C-alpha positions in Angstrom: 117.7 129.0 99.0 117.2 132.5 100.4 118.1 135.5 98.2 119.2 138.8 99.7 117.0 141.8 98.7 118.6 144.1 96.1 118.2 147.8 96.5 119.1 150.6 94.1 119.7 154.1 95.5 119.3 157.0 93.0 120.7 160.3 94.4 123.0 163.0 93.0 124.9 163.3 96.3 127.6 160.6 96.5 128.0 160.9 100.3 124.3 160.1 100.9 124.5 157.1 98.5 127.5 155.6 100.3 126.0 156.2 103.7 122.7 154.4 102.8 124.7 151.6 101.2 126.8 151.1 104.3 123.7 151.1 106.5 121.7 148.7 104.5 124.6 146.3 103.8 125.0 145.8 107.6 121.4 144.4 107.6 122.0 141.9 104.7 120.8 144.0 101.8 122.6 144.1 98.4 122.9 147.8 97.5 123.9 149.6 94.3 123.7 153.3 93.7 123.9 155.8 90.8 124.5 159.5 91.1 123.7 160.3 87.5 120.1 159.7 86.5 121.1 159.2 82.8 122.6 155.8 83.9 119.2 154.5 84.9 118.5 152.7 81.6 121.8 150.8 81.6 121.4 149.9 85.3 117.9 148.7 85.0 118.8 146.6 81.9 121.6 144.7 83.8 119.9 143.8 87.1 116.5 143.4 88.7 115.9 145.3 91.9 113.4 144.7 94.7 113.4 148.3 95.9 114.3 151.8 94.7 115.3 154.8 96.9 114.8 157.8 94.7 115.7 161.4 95.3 113.2 163.8 93.7 115.4 166.9 93.4 118.4 166.2 91.2 120.1 168.8 89.0 120.3 166.6 85.9 116.8 165.1 86.0 113.3 165.5 87.5 112.7 162.7 90.0 109.1 162.3 88.8 110.4 161.5 85.3 112.8 158.9 86.7 109.9 157.5 88.7 107.8 157.2 85.6 110.7 155.5 83.8 111.1 152.9 86.6 107.4 152.1 86.7 107.3 152.1 82.9 109.7 149.2 82.9 108.1 147.4 85.9 104.6 148.7 86.9 104.8 146.7 90.2 108.1 148.2 91.3 108.4 149.5 94.9 109.9 153.0 95.1 110.5 155.1 98.2 110.9 158.8 97.6 113.6 160.6 99.6 114.0 164.4 99.4 115.0 167.4 101.4 112.3 169.6 99.9 109.3 167.8 101.2 105.8 169.2 101.1 102.3 167.7 101.3 101.7 168.4 97.6 105.0 166.7 96.6 104.2 163.7 98.8 100.7 163.3 97.4 101.9 163.7 93.8 104.6 161.1 94.3 102.1 158.6 95.8 99.7 159.2 93.0 102.3 158.5 90.5 103.1 155.1 92.0 105.6 155.6 94.9 104.9 153.4 97.9 106.3 155.6 100.7 108.0 159.0 101.4 111.0 160.0 103.6 112.2 163.5 104.3 115.8 164.3 104.6 117.5 164.2 107.0 116.0 161.0 108.4 117.1 158.7 111.2 118.8 155.4 110.2 116.1 153.5 112.1 113.3 155.2 110.2 115.0 154.2 106.9 115.5 150.6 108.0 112.0 150.3 109.3 110.5 151.7 106.1 112.7 149.5 103.9 111.8 146.5 105.9 108.0 147.2 105.8 108.1 147.8 102.0 110.0 144.6 101.3 107.6 142.6 103.5 104.8 144.1 101.4 106.6 143.0 98.3 107.1 139.5 99.6 103.5 139.2 100.4 102.4 140.6 97.1 104.7 138.2 95.2 103.5 135.2 97.3 99.9 136.3 96.7 100.6 136.5 92.9 102.1 133.0 92.9 99.1 131.6 94.9 96.7 133.3 92.6 98.5 132.0 89.5 98.4 128.5 91.0 94.7 128.9 91.7 94.1 130.1 88.1 96.1 127.2 86.7 94.2 124.7 88.9 90.9 126.2 87.9 91.8 126.0 84.2 92.9 122.4 84.6 89.8 121.3 86.5 87.5 123.3 84.2 89.1 121.6 81.2 88.7 118.2 82.8 85.0 118.9 83.7 84.1 120.5 80.4 85.7 117.7 78.4 84.4 114.8 80.5 82.2 112.4 78.5 79.8 112.3 81.5 77.2 114.9 82.4 78.4 116.7 85.5 75.9 118.9 87.2 75.0 120.8 90.4 71.5 121.6 91.7 70.4 124.2 94.3 68.2 123.3 97.2 65.1 123.7 95.0 66.4 121.3 92.3 67.4 124.0 89.8 70.6 123.7 87.7 73.4 126.0 88.9 76.1 124.3 86.9 76.2 121.7 84.1 79.0 120.8 81.8 79.2 120.8 78.0 78.5 117.1 77.7 74.7 117.9 78.0 74.8 119.5 74.6 76.7 116.7 73.0 74.5 113.9 74.5 71.0 115.5 74.7 71.2 118.6 72.5 70.5 121.2 75.3 72.7 124.2 75.7 74.1 125.0 79.1 72.6 128.4 79.1 69.0 127.3 78.5 69.2 124.8 81.5 70.8 127.0 84.1 68.0 128.1 86.5 65.6 125.4 85.3 64.4 122.3 87.2 66.1 119.0 86.6 62.7 117.5 85.7 62.9 119.5 82.4 65.2 116.9 81.0 63.9 113.7 82.7 61.7 111.3 80.8 58.1 111.4 82.0 58.1 107.8 83.2 61.1 108.4 85.4 60.2 111.8 86.9 58.9 110.4 90.2 62.0 108.3 90.7 64.3 111.2 89.7 63.0 113.1 92.7 65.0 110.8 95.0 67.9 110.1 92.6 68.8 113.0 90.4 68.0 115.4 93.2 69.7 113.3 95.9 69.9 114.6 99.4 71.7 111.8 101.1 75.5 111.6 101.5 78.1 108.8 102.1 77.3 105.2 101.3 73.5 105.9 101.3 73.8 108.3 98.4 72.6 107.4 94.9 75.0 105.2 93.0 74.5 103.0 89.9 70.9 103.9 89.4 69.5 104.1 85.8 67.4 107.0 84.7 66.0 108.0 81.3 66.7 111.5 80.0 64.8 112.9 77.1 66.5 114.4 74.0 66.0 118.0 73.0 63.5 117.7 70.0 65.4 120.5 68.2 68.7 118.7 68.5 70.4 116.8 65.7 71.0 113.8 68.1 67.2 113.4 68.5 66.6 113.3 64.7 69.3 110.7 64.2 68.1 108.4 67.0 65.4 105.8 66.8 64.5 106.3 70.5 63.5 109.5 72.3 65.4 108.8 75.6 69.0 108.4 76.7 69.7 105.9 79.4 72.2 107.1 82.0 73.8 105.6 85.1 73.6 108.1 87.9 75.8 108.9 90.9 74.7 111.8 93.1 75.2 113.1 96.6 73.8 115.9 98.7 75.8 119.0 99.5 75.5 120.5 103.0 76.9 123.4 105.0 77.0 123.9 108.8 73.9 126.0 109.8 74.3 129.0 112.0 71.5 127.8 114.2 73.5 125.0 115.8 76.9 123.3 115.6 75.5 119.9 114.7 72.7 121.1 112.3 73.4 121.3 108.6 71.8 123.3 105.8 71.0 121.5 102.5 72.7 123.5 99.7 71.9 121.2 96.7 73.0 118.2 94.9 76.2 117.2 93.0 75.9 114.5 90.4 77.5 112.6 87.5 75.4 111.0 84.8 77.1 108.5 82.5 75.7 107.5 79.1 75.2 103.7 79.1 73.2 103.4 75.9 76.1 101.6 74.2 76.5 99.3 77.1 72.8 98.5 77.1 73.1 97.7 73.4 76.0 95.4 74.0 74.0 93.7 76.8 71.1 93.2 74.4 73.5 91.7 71.8 75.0 89.4 74.4 71.6 88.2 75.6 70.6 87.5 71.9 73.9 85.6 71.4 73.2 83.6 74.5 69.7 82.7 73.3 71.0 81.7 69.9 73.7 79.6 71.5 71.1 77.8 73.6 68.9 77.2 70.5 72.0 76.0 68.6 72.8 73.5 71.4 69.2 72.3 71.3 69.2 72.0 67.5 72.5 70.1 67.6 71.2 67.6 70.1 68.0 67.1 68.0 70.1 66.7 64.8 72.3 64.0 66.3 69.3 62.0 67.6 67.4 62.4 64.4 70.4 61.4 62.4 70.6 58.1 64.4 67.0 57.4 63.7 67.6 58.0 60.0 70.5 55.7 60.0 68.3 53.0 61.4 65.7 53.5 58.8 68.2 53.5 56.0 69.8 50.4 57.3 66.5 48.5 57.3 65.5 49.8 53.8 68.9 48.7 52.4 68.6 45.2 53.8 65.1 44.8 52.3 66.3 46.1 48.9 69.2 43.5 49.0 66.6 40.7 49.1 64.6 42.0 46.2 66.1 41.0 42.8 63.4 42.3 40.5 63.7 46.0 40.1 60.2 46.2 38.7 58.9 45.0 41.9 56.6 47.7 43.4 58.3 47.3 46.8 61.7 47.9 45.2 60.4 51.4 44.0 58.9 52.2 47.4 62.1 51.1 49.3 64.2 53.3 46.9 62.0 56.2 47.7 62.5 55.6 51.4 66.3 55.8 50.9 65.9 59.1 49.0 63.8 60.5 51.8 66.4 59.3 54.3 69.1 61.2 52.3 66.9 64.3 52.3 66.5 64.0 56.0 70.3 63.5 56.4 70.8 66.7 54.4 68.4 68.5 56.7 70.4 67.1 59.7 73.6 68.5 58.3 72.0 71.9 58.0 70.9 71.7 61.6 74.4 70.7 62.7 75.8 73.7 60.7 73.3 76.0 62.4 74.3 74.6 65.8 78.0 75.1 64.9 78.4 71.4 65.5 79.1 70.8 61.8 80.5 72.8 58.9 78.9 74.2 55.9 80.6 72.9 52.8 80.7 75.3 49.9 81.0 73.5 46.6 79.7 73.8 43.0 76.2 72.6 42.3 74.8 71.0 39.2 71.6 73.0 38.6 70.2 70.3 36.1 70.6 67.6 38.8 69.0 69.9 41.4 66.0 70.6 39.1 65.7 66.9 38.3 65.5 66.1 42.0 62.9 68.7 42.6 60.8 67.5 39.7 60.7 63.9 41.0 58.8 64.8 44.1 55.3 64.8 42.6 56.0 61.4 41.0 57.0 60.0 44.3 53.9 61.2 45.9 51.8 59.6 43.1 53.5 56.2 43.7 53.1 56.4 47.4 49.5 57.4 46.9 48.8 54.3 44.7 48.9 52.0 47.6 
């Protein structure tokens, strides 16, 4: 929707005001006028004007005072001075006080229209420029917020491998301040064992699909940082993505000049810790599966031994027979083996641990029988 420009004419001569209004209205301008400068406050409070045509010489007020009042309300207001008592000194003074142009009475209608048109074009350009600049500032604030609050380290290097930008994540993760790293080489934060690799990764020169992506690098903590004192390791493992930045060289259309490197480093220490836990869990699962298989096979062997011992005991009637004692001991050893098998099955998650009350007297009695069994078995 296009809005018509609104103009306010301030002149003590009614005839001039009406003439200017009639002229400008024929060219699609909305025009108001006041002949008494004392009405300026009420007029400015009711409407917003794009342009002011102000007479400097009025009996009731000094035009320069009215100019200051207009600019006091809106420092960016556009004011054209019109007066019949023009001089170089007056024109210079008006322009210094903030007027944007100067017309001498009497003036040709075309001169007025041309001046008004040029000033309104300037205003439109200024307003558009202000809107664009505000959008740029908002965009810069938005992206600066995103970059500075990113959990990843975002950095830029110059062609010599020195930091030109690094976000605040570096202080949270490694304990370095941004100020102490700007201008320093990237190798100042790389672990000694990875410095050779970092030459081709952290300081990447390639672009596109050949650029560095998914590579792991170790960065060293700042020894003065709290993070270093709280960690058991001296290095932070990061996953790196970096690409070279180029600009067209003036020497040729197809030649490019290397400007530096843009990169993002992500802390993967927690992921590495989870991978280590997963590997340990996988190993334990494999051991449990093996233990479960052994426990089942061992349990089958014990059942065979117990079955044979029970059949032999069934044929012995005299409990004082020495074979009876030995076969009873075999059954007890089989039960102990079965208990061990149940523990293996519980470890392998193939069985369940049963929590129940234990008679300590019975447990001590069982343990105290062991030496006696050994003496019996040793007698033959």
